[in-house]
C-alpha positions in Angstrom: 0.0 0.0 -0.1 1.4 3.5 -1.0 2.1 6.3 1.4 -1.0 8.4 0.3 -3.3 5.1 0.4 -1.9 4.4 4.1 -2.5 8.0 5.2 -6.0 8.2 3.7 -6.9 4.7 5.6 -6.0 6.4 8.9 -8.1 9.6 7.8 -11.0 7.5 7.0 -10.7 5.4 10.4 -10.6 8.8 12.3 -13.6 10.3 10.3 -15.6 6.9 11.1 -14.5 7.1 14.7 -15.8 10.6 14.9 -19.1 9.3 12.9 -19.7 6.7 15.4 -19.1 9.1 18.5 -21.8 11.7 17.1 -24.3 8.8 16.4 -24.0 7.4 19.8 -23.6 10.4 21.7 -27.2 11.7 23.0 -27.4 15.6 23.2 -29.8 18.1 22.5 -27.9 18.7 19.4 -28.7 14.9 18.2 -30.2 15.9 14.8 -27.4 18.3 14.0 -25.0 15.6 15.1 -26.5 12.9 12.9 -26.3 15.1 9.8 -22.4 15.8 10.6 -22.1 12.1 10.9 -23.8 11.4 7.7 -21.4 14.2 6.2 -18.2 12.8 7.5 -19.4 9.2 6.4 -19.7 10.4 2.7 -16.3 12.1 3.1 -14.8 8.8 4.2 -16.4 7.3 1.2 -14.8 10.0 -0.7 -11.3 9.5 0.7 -11.6 5.8 0.7 -11.1 5.9 -3.2 -7.5 6.5 -2.3 -6.9 2.7 -1.4 -10.3 1.2 -2.8 -10.0 2.7 -6.2 -9.5 -0.5 -8.1 -12.2 -2.3 -6.1 -14.9 0.5 -7.0 -13.7 0.2 -10.6 -14.2 -3.4 -10.9 -17.7 -3.5 -9.5 -19.7 -1.2 -11.6 -22.8 -1.0 -9.6 -20.9 0.0 -6.7 -18.7 2.5 -8.3 -22.1 4.3 -9.6 -23.4 4.4 -6.1 -20.2 5.7 -5.0 -20.0 8.4 -7.6 -23.8 9.3 -6.8 -23.4 9.5 -3.2 -20.5 12.1 -3.3 -23.2 14.5 -4.7 -25.0 14.5 -1.1 -21.7 15.7 0.7 -22.0 19.5 0.4 -25.7 19.6 0.8 -25.3 17.8 3.8 -22.8 20.0 5.3 -25.0 22.9 4.4 -28.1 21.4 6.1 -25.8 20.6 9.0 -24.7 24.3 9.2 -28.5 25.3 9.3 -29.3 23.0 11.9 -26.4 24.0 14.2 -27.1 27.8 13.8 -30.8 28.0 13.7 -33.2 26.5 16.2 -35.9 27.2 13.7 -34.5 25.3 11.1 -36.5 21.8 10.6 -35.0 18.6 9.1 -37.9 17.2 7.2 -38.9 15.4 3.8 -38.9 19.1 2.3 -35.1 18.7 2.4 -35.0 15.9 0.0 -34.6 18.0 -3.1 -31.0 18.6 -1.9 -30.5 15.1 -3.2 -31.8 15.3 -6.8 -28.5 15.9 -8.5 -27.4 12.6 -6.8 -30.6 10.8 -8.1 -30.5 12.3 -11.5 -26.7 11.2 -12.0 -27.5 7.7 -10.4 -30.2 7.2 -13.1 -27.7 8.3 -15.7 -25.3 6.1 -14.5 -27.5 3.0 -14.4 -29.0 3.6 -18.0 -26.0 4.8 -19.9 -23.2 3.7 -17.9 -20.2 5.9 -16.7 -19.2 7.3 -20.2 -16.3 9.8 -20.8 -19.0 12.5 -21.7 -21.2 11.8 -18.5 -18.0 11.8 -16.5 -17.0 15.1 -17.6 -20.4 16.6 -17.0 -20.3 14.9 -13.7 -17.1 16.6 -12.6 -18.5 20.0 -13.7 -21.7 19.8 -11.9 -20.0 18.4 -8.6 -17.6 21.4 -8.7 -20.7 23.9 -9.7 -22.6 22.5 -6.9 -19.8 22.4 -4.3 -18.9 26.2 -4.8 -22.7 27.3 -5.0 -23.1 25.8 -1.7 -20.0 27.0 0.0 -21.1 30.5 -0.9 -24.5 29.7 0.7 -22.8 28.4 3.8 -20.9 31.6 4.4 -23.8 33.7 3.8 -25.8 31.5 6.5 -22.7 31.9 8.9 -22.5 35.6 8.4 -26.3 35.8 9.1 -26.1 33.6 12.2 -23.1 36.0 13.6 -25.2 39.3 12.9 -28.0 37.7 14.9 -25.8 36.3 17.6 -24.5 39.6 18.2 -28.0 41.3 18.6 -28.9 38.6 21.7 -25.5 37.6 23.2 -22.5 39.5 25.0 -19.9 37.0 24.0 -18.2 35.9 20.7 -19.8 32.8 19.4 -17.7 29.6 19.6 -20.2 28.1 17.3 -19.5 30.7 14.7 -15.5 30.0 14.9 -16.0 26.4 14.8 -18.3 26.2 11.9 -16.5 29.0 9.8 -13.0 26.8 10.4 -14.9 23.7 9.2 -15.9 25.5 6.1 -12.5 27.1 5.3 -10.9 23.6 5.7 -13.4 22.1 3.5 -13.0 24.9 0.9 -9.3 24.5 1.0 -9.2 20.7 0.5 -11.6 20.9 -2.3 -10.1 23.6 -4.0 -6.6 21.9 -3.5 -8.1 18.9 -5.4 -9.4 20.7 -8.2 -6.2 22.6 -8.6 -4.6 19.2 -8.8 -6.9 17.7 -11.3 -6.3 20.8 -13.5 -2.6 20.4 -13.2 -2.6 16.9 -13.9 -5.1 17.2 -17.0 -2.6 20.1 -18.3 0.1 17.8 -18.1 -1.3 14.8 -20.0 -2.7 13.3 -16.6 0.7 12.7 -15.4 0.5 11.9 -11.7 2.3 13.9 -9.1 3.1 11.8 -5.9 4.2 14.7 -3.7 1.0 16.7 -4.5 -1.2 13.6 -3.7 1.0 13.2 -0.5 0.4 16.9 0.5 -3.5 16.6 0.1 -3.6 13.1 2.0 -1.8 14.9 4.9 -3.7 17.7 4.9 -6.9 15.5 5.2 -5.3 13.5 8.0 -4.8 16.8 9.8 -8.4 17.7 9.3 -9.7 14.6 10.6 -7.5 14.8 13.5 -8.7 18.1 14.4 -12.3 17.5 13.8 -12.1 14.4 16.4 -10.3 16.4 19.0 -12.4 19.3 18.7 -15.9 17.5 18.8 -14.8 15.1 21.5 -13.5 17.9 23.7 -16.7 19.9 23.2 -19.6 17.7 22.6 -22.2 20.4 23.7 -20.4 23.4 21.7 -23.3 24.7 19.9 -25.5 27.9 20.9 -28.5 28.4 18.2 -30.5 31.6 17.3 -33.9 32.0 16.0 -33.3 32.9 12.0 -36.7 34.6 12.2 -35.4 37.1 14.6 -33.3 38.5 11.7 -36.5 39.2 9.7 -38.2 41.1 12.3 -40.2 44.2 11.5 -38.4 47.5 12.4 -40.5 50.1 14.2 -40.0 53.4 12.7 -40.7 57.2 13.1 -42.6 58.7 15.9 -43.3 55.2 17.4 -39.7 55.4 19.0 -40.4 58.3 21.2 -42.7 55.9 23.1 -39.5 53.9 24.2 -37.6 57.1 25.6 -38.7 56.3 29.3 -37.8 52.4 29.0 -34.2 53.6 27.5 -33.6 55.6 30.5 -34.8 52.8 32.6 -32.3 50.7 30.9 -29.3 52.8 31.2 -29.9 53.6 34.7 -30.1 49.8 35.6 -26.8 49.3 33.4 -24.9 52.0 35.7 -26.7 51.0 39.0 -26.3 47.1 38.7 -23.4 46.4 36.3 -25.0 43.3 34.8 -22.4 43.3 31.9 -19.9 42.0 34.5 -21.7 38.6 34.1 -19.6 37.1 31.1 -22.7 34.7 30.2 -25.1 37.7 30.0 -27.8 37.3 27.3 -30.5 39.7 26.0 -33.1 37.3 27.6 -31.2 37.5 31.0 -31.0 41.5 30.7 -34.8 41.5 29.9 -35.6 39.6 33.0 -33.5 41.7 35.1 -34.9 45.1 33.8 -38.4 43.8 33.5 -38.6 44.8 29.8 -40.1 42.1 27.3 -37.2 40.7 25.3 -38.2 41.9 21.9 -39.0 45.2 23.3 -35.4 45.4 24.7 -33.9 44.2 21.4 -35.6 47.2 19.8 -34.6 49.8 22.3 -30.8 48.6 21.9 -30.8 47.9 18.2 -33.1 50.9 17.0 -33.1 53.6 19.8 -29.4 53.2 20.9 -28.5 52.0 17.5 -26.1 49.2 18.6 -26.0 45.4 18.6 -26.6 43.8 21.9 -22.9 42.5 21.8 -21.4 46.0 21.1 -23.9 47.6 23.7 -22.6 45.3 26.7 -19.0 45.3 25.6 -19.0 49.3 25.5 -19.8 49.1 29.3 -17.2 46.4 29.8 -14.6 48.4 28.1 -15.3 51.5 30.4 -15.0 49.4 33.5 -11.9 47.9 32.4 -10.3 51.4 31.8 -11.4 52.3 35.3 -9.5 49.4 36.8 -6.6 49.8 34.6 -6.5 53.3 36.1 -7.3 52.8 39.7 -6.4 49.3 40.5 -3.2 46.9 40.7 -5.1 44.1 39.1 -3.2 42.1 36.2 -4.6 42.8 32.8 -5.9 39.0 32.9 -7.6 39.6 36.1 -9.2 42.8 35.0 -10.2 40.7 31.5 -12.4 38.2 33.8 -13.5 40.8 36.2 -15.5 42.9 33.6 -16.9 39.9 31.7 -14.7 38.9 29.1 -13.5 35.2 28.7 -11.2 35.6 26.0 -7.9 37.6 25.8 -8.2 38.1 22.1 -11.9 39.4 22.2 -10.9 41.6 25.1 -7.8 43.1 23.3 -10.0 43.5 20.0 -12.7 45.2 21.9 -10.3 47.4 23.8 -8.4 48.6 20.8 -11.5 49.1 19.1 -12.7 51.6 21.7 -9.6 53.3 22.5 -7.2 52.6 19.6 -4.7 51.2 22.2 -3.9 47.9 24.0 -4.9 47.5 27.6 -1.3 47.6 28.4 -0.4 50.7 26.6 -3.5 52.4 27.9 -2.4 51.5 31.5 1.2 52.9 30.8 -0.2 56.0 29.1 -2.7 56.9 32.2 -0.2 55.8 34.8 
């Protein structure tokens, strides 16, 4: 067995191990886990071509099924992204249309066999399908990030995790596409070192997926997609909110709820006794900020006070004011002051 085949075999083993973990791990994210498990299983089938290529080619029916199944890979990933991000995304029979390309090509393969013309059409369709869905995936992730910032005061680990997976998947597919173009331009000559690099990349990705998923089985925080489409109140209606804005700002000054790193819009609504939707309108329209930025402004002001008046370390201040990540604290602080926390402390000492 070649080096590429051996590395691919290890990658497939890791993906299947993670698939089994997701299938048998009972959690509130079970539907999303099953979608991701199916996506990983299809990915394993794709990678298995490195060491089962001769087997596929010698068994016509299995090869046709193998090629058709690969057309479900990126739609499964898209549905997984939607399910993880949005609590109101339902997985039901209406999603079956995503499988139409796979069904169509399976029928073509069964009726006409895998001819050169059909194989070329298959390659074009699978690449067009991939890049169409990957654009949709990035759009969904940006939408999720926007909604999350309206209702939560911390950066989303879900967004970081899913964005990383999407980028890894994009890099992997694009590298394979470039390899195919490069080989075609050189009379289909094989380039072992390029194949080895791709196999090592797949192994690194598989290892990363396994480590992150098993360390963070309850990683995901979903939002409601319909919130993004809520109607905005305009004009004179906003004047009616002025008293509640003053109530909100007074509560923020007096009780400092932003010091709680887990604070959400719903939590703040309970504390201020302002309904959640109404509070969202107050912050987003009357005050003109996302909830995320609104809370962080208070945290930064508190951190500036502590940097000037206390002997606490920067890390202690970071946790004291409600941040849970040094990078997010530094980013928010520099956005507000154009200085790092340490530079601010030196300047105001």
